[in-house]
C-alpha positions as CSV (number, residue, x, y, z in Angstrom):
1,M,24.7,-6.3,-10.1
2,I,22.0,-4.1,-8.6
3,G,20.6,-4.5,-5.7
4,I,16.9,-4.3,-4.6
5,Y,15.3,-3.9,-1.2
6,L,11.8,-4.0,-0.1
7,C,10.5,-3.2,3.2
8,D,6.2,-3.8,3.5
9,D,4.7,-5.3,6.9
10,E,2.1,-7.3,5.5
11,D,3.5,-10.7,4.8
12,A,1.0,-10.6,1.5
13,V,1.7,-7.9,0.0
14,R,5.6,-8.3,0.5
15,H,5.6,-12.2,-0.9
16,Q,3.6,-10.8,-3.9
17,I,5.8,-8.0,-4.4
18,Q,8.7,-10.0,-4.3
19,T,8.0,-12.8,-6.2
20,A,6.7,-10.0,-9.1
21,L,10.6,-8.7,-9.0
22,E,11.9,-12.0,-9.0
23,W,10.0,-12.8,-11.8
24,K,10.8,-10.0,-14.0
25,I,14.5,-9.9,-12.9
26,L,13.9,-13.6,-14.4
27,V,12.2,-12.9,-17.2
28,E,14.0,-10.4,-18.5
29,N,17.5,-11.4,-17.6
30,Y,18.2,-8.2,-15.5
31,D,21.6,-7.6,-13.6
32,M,19.5,-7.2,-10.8
33,Q,18.9,-8.9,-6.9
34,V,16.6,-8.8,-4.0
35,V,18.6,-8.9,-1.5
36,C,16.3,-8.0,1.2
37,S,12.5,-8.5,2.1
38,A,12.1,-6.9,5.3
39,S,9.3,-6.1,7.3
40,T,10.8,-3.3,9.8
41,A,12.9,-0.8,8.4
42,Q,15.9,-2.1,10.8
43,E,16.4,-5.3,9.2
44,L,16.5,-3.0,5.6
45,L,19.1,-0.6,6.9
46,D,21.0,-3.4,8.0
47,A,21.0,-5.2,4.9
48,A,21.4,-2.2,3.0
49,E,23.8,-0.2,4.8
50,N,26.9,-0.4,2.2
51,E,24.6,-0.2,-0.8
52,R,25.3,2.4,-3.4
53,R,22.6,2.7,-6.4
54,G,20.0,0.7,-5.1
55,I,16.4,0.4,-5.9
56,Y,13.9,0.5,-2.5
57,F,10.7,-0.6,-2.8
58,L,9.0,0.9,0.4
59,D,5.9,0.2,2.3
60,V,4.3,4.6,3.2
61,E,2.0,3.1,5.8
62,L,5.0,1.2,7.9
63,K,4.0,0.7,10.9
64,D,7.5,0.1,12.5
65,G,7.6,2.2,15.7
66,A,8.9,5.9,14.9
67,W,9.7,4.6,11.1
68,D,7.1,4.9,8.5
69,G,7.7,4.6,4.9
70,F,8.7,8.2,4.7
71,R,11.2,8.4,7.5
72,L,12.7,5.2,5.9
73,G,13.1,6.6,2.4
74,Q,14.7,9.9,4.2
75,E,17.1,7.7,6.1
76,L,18.3,6.4,2.9
77,R,18.3,9.1,0.6
78,R,21.3,10.3,3.5
79,R,22.9,6.8,2.4
80,D,22.8,6.3,-0.7
81,P,21.8,9.6,-2.5
82,H,21.5,8.3,-5.9
83,G,19.6,5.2,-5.0
84,T,15.7,5.2,-6.7
85,L,13.3,5.2,-4.5
86,V,9.7,3.5,-5.1
87,Y,6.7,3.8,-2.7
88,I,4.0,1.4,-1.7
89,T,0.5,2.9,-0.6
90,S,-2.9,1.9,0.0
91,Y,-3.8,5.7,-0.6
92,R,-2.4,7.7,-3.8
93,D,-2.8,10.6,-2.5
94,L,-0.2,10.8,0.2
95,A,1.9,11.0,-3.0
96,W,2.4,15.0,-2.0
97,R,4.1,14.6,1.0
98,T,7.3,13.4,-0.5
99,F,7.7,17.0,-1.9
100,Q,8.1,17.6,1.8
101,Y,10.6,14.9,2.8
102,H,12.7,16.0,-0.8
103,L,12.3,12.6,-1.6
104,E,11.9,12.1,-5.5
105,A,10.2,9.5,-5.8
106,F,10.6,7.6,-9.2
107,D,6.9,6.4,-8.9
108,Y,4.4,5.2,-6.5
109,I,2.2,1.6,-6.3
110,V,-1.4,1.6,-5.2
111,K,-1.7,-2.0,-3.3
112,E,-4.4,-3.4,-5.6
113,R,-4.2,-7.2,-5.3
114,E,-5.1,-8.0,-8.7
115,Q,-2.6,-5.2,-10.2
116,I,0.0,-5.2,-7.3
117,G,2.3,-7.7,-9.6
118,P,2.0,-6.0,-13.2
119,S,2.5,-2.8,-11.5
120,V,5.7,-3.8,-10.2
121,S,6.7,-5.5,-13.3
122,R,6.3,-2.4,-15.4
123,C,8.1,0.0,-12.3
124,L,11.1,-2.0,-12.5
125,G,11.2,-2.5,-16.1
126,E,10.6,1.6,-16.4
127,I,13.6,1.7,-13.7
128,H,15.8,-0.4,-15.8
129,M,15.3,1.7,-18.8
130,R,16.3,4.7,-16.9
131,L,19.7,2.9,-15.8
132,L,20.8,2.0,-18.9
133,A,19.9,5.7,-20.3
134,E,22.2,6.9,-17.5
135,R,25.1,5.0,-18.6
136,R,25.3,6.2,-22.1
137,D,27.1,10.1,-23.2
138,P,25.5,12.2,-20.9
139,A,25.5,14.7,-23.4
140,E,23.2,12.8,-25.3
141,M,20.6,12.9,-23.3
142,F,18.0,15.4,-22.1
143,T,17.0,15.8,-18.4
144,L,13.7,17.1,-17.0
145,R,11.8,17.2,-14.1
146,T,8.2,16.1,-14.2
147,G,5.9,16.4,-11.2
148,D,8.7,14.9,-8.4
149,T,10.1,12.7,-10.8
150,V,13.3,13.1,-12.8
151,R,13.5,11.6,-16.6
152,H,16.5,11.1,-18.7
153,V,15.5,11.0,-22.6
154,P,17.7,9.9,-25.0
155,L,17.8,13.0,-27.6
156,G,17.9,10.7,-30.4
157,D,14.1,9.7,-29.3
158,I,12.8,13.1,-29.2
159,L,10.8,14.1,-31.9
160,F,9.8,17.6,-31.0
161,F,9.0,20.0,-28.0
162,E,5.6,21.6,-27.6
163,T,4.2,24.6,-25.7
164,A,1.5,23.5,-23.4
165,S,-1.5,24.9,-22.4
166,A,-0.2,25.8,-18.9
167,P,2.0,28.6,-18.5
168,H,5.7,28.1,-18.8
169,H,5.2,24.4,-20.0
170,V,6.5,22.3,-22.5
171,L,5.5,19.1,-24.0
172,L,8.3,16.8,-24.4
173,H,7.2,14.0,-27.6
174,T,8.8,10.6,-28.4
175,A,7.2,8.3,-30.1
176,N,5.4,6.5,-27.7
177,S,5.4,9.2,-24.7
178,R,4.2,12.9,-23.9
179,M,5.6,14.5,-20.7
180,D,5.1,17.7,-19.7
181,F,7.8,19.9,-17.7
182,L,8.3,23.5,-16.6
183,G,10.4,25.0,-19.0
184,S,10.6,27.6,-22.5
185,L,11.0,27.0,-26.1
186,N,13.9,29.7,-26.7
187,E,15.8,28.6,-23.6
188,L,15.8,24.5,-24.9
189,E,16.5,26.1,-29.1
190,T,19.6,27.8,-27.8
191,Q,20.1,24.7,-25.1
192,L,19.9,22.1,-28.2
193,G,21.6,23.7,-30.6
194,D,21.1,23.0,-34.6
195,R,19.6,19.3,-34.2
196,F,16.3,20.9,-33.9
197,I,13.9,23.6,-35.8
198,R,12.1,26.1,-34.4
199,T,9.3,25.6,-37.2
200,H,6.9,27.8,-35.3
201,R,7.2,29.9,-32.2
202,A,4.8,27.1,-30.8
203,Y,7.0,24.2,-32.0
204,L,10.7,22.8,-31.8
205,V,11.4,20.0,-34.3
206,A,13.9,17.5,-34.2
207,A,15.6,18.1,-37.9
208,D,16.0,14.5,-38.6
209,K,12.6,13.9,-37.4
210,I,10.9,15.4,-40.0
211,E,9.4,12.9,-42.8
212,A,6.7,15.2,-44.4
213,V,6.6,19.4,-45.0
214,D,3.0,20.8,-46.2
215,L,4.8,24.7,-47.4
216,K,1.3,25.7,-49.1
217,H,-0.6,24.7,-45.7
218,N,1.5,25.5,-43.6
219,K,2.6,22.3,-41.9
220,L,4.7,19.0,-41.3
221,W,5.3,15.5,-39.8
222,A,7.4,14.2,-37.4
223,G,7.3,10.9,-35.9
224,G,3.5,10.6,-37.3
225,H,2.5,13.9,-35.5
226,E,1.1,17.3,-37.2
227,C,3.8,19.9,-36.8
228,L,2.7,23.5,-37.1
229,L,5.2,26.0,-39.4
230,S,5.1,29.4,-40.1
231,R,7.2,31.9,-42.2
232,A,10.1,32.0,-40.4
233,G,10.0,28.4,-39.8
234,K,10.5,28.0,-43.3
235,G,13.1,29.8,-43.9
236,K,15.0,28.0,-41.2
237,L,14.1,24.7,-43.4
238,K,15.8,26.3,-46.3
239,T,19.0,27.0,-44.0
240,G,18.7,23.9,-42.1
241,G,18.1,25.7,-39.0
242,S,20.7,28.2,-38.8
243,Q,19.4,32.1,-39.1
């Protein structure tokens, strides 16, 4: 069972978050449990002393002597390097400070009373999906960093990669999402092999996701999305991607 730990010095907010977490766990039947709902850093640290791969919801503006949310996150990272950190904050623009502490927070939830419950529930669902994905064969996963968050995407979910407008950036497309990350299609083409076909200098498409090809107008479709097709790409399609 995965332990969940919560630290916020506002009783009402902490109760709201705990209620949302416990309801999500109950409804989805997750193998998780809220182990500690603390108002102080030391209370949480004592409860999580032997935790490995825990999930931690931390108040950024924690007022607890020398402790704030960032210092608490730093200590948790030292003790539980593979744990998942989620920050609760009144000021989303403080998110950049996690870079200073090398914390790699999974998400930030803003303290908006009507939205905090649904935001916590959504976040826990995304964490659950990531944990499930990590248990699969690592060879079947594509790992990327978007912002300060590390994502693990099943290769079978990827429709195509596309060059982004920002230099040296790539867009990864799945049926329900689009992720921007630092990279190049040349490197990805070498890394991913024959499962993906370079249909155009700006597109690298999953071979098994190609639904239709229009050779006359130099287009193809993957997962309902239109991609470009070059002359070299047409040759690769005819030879199954190996050229």
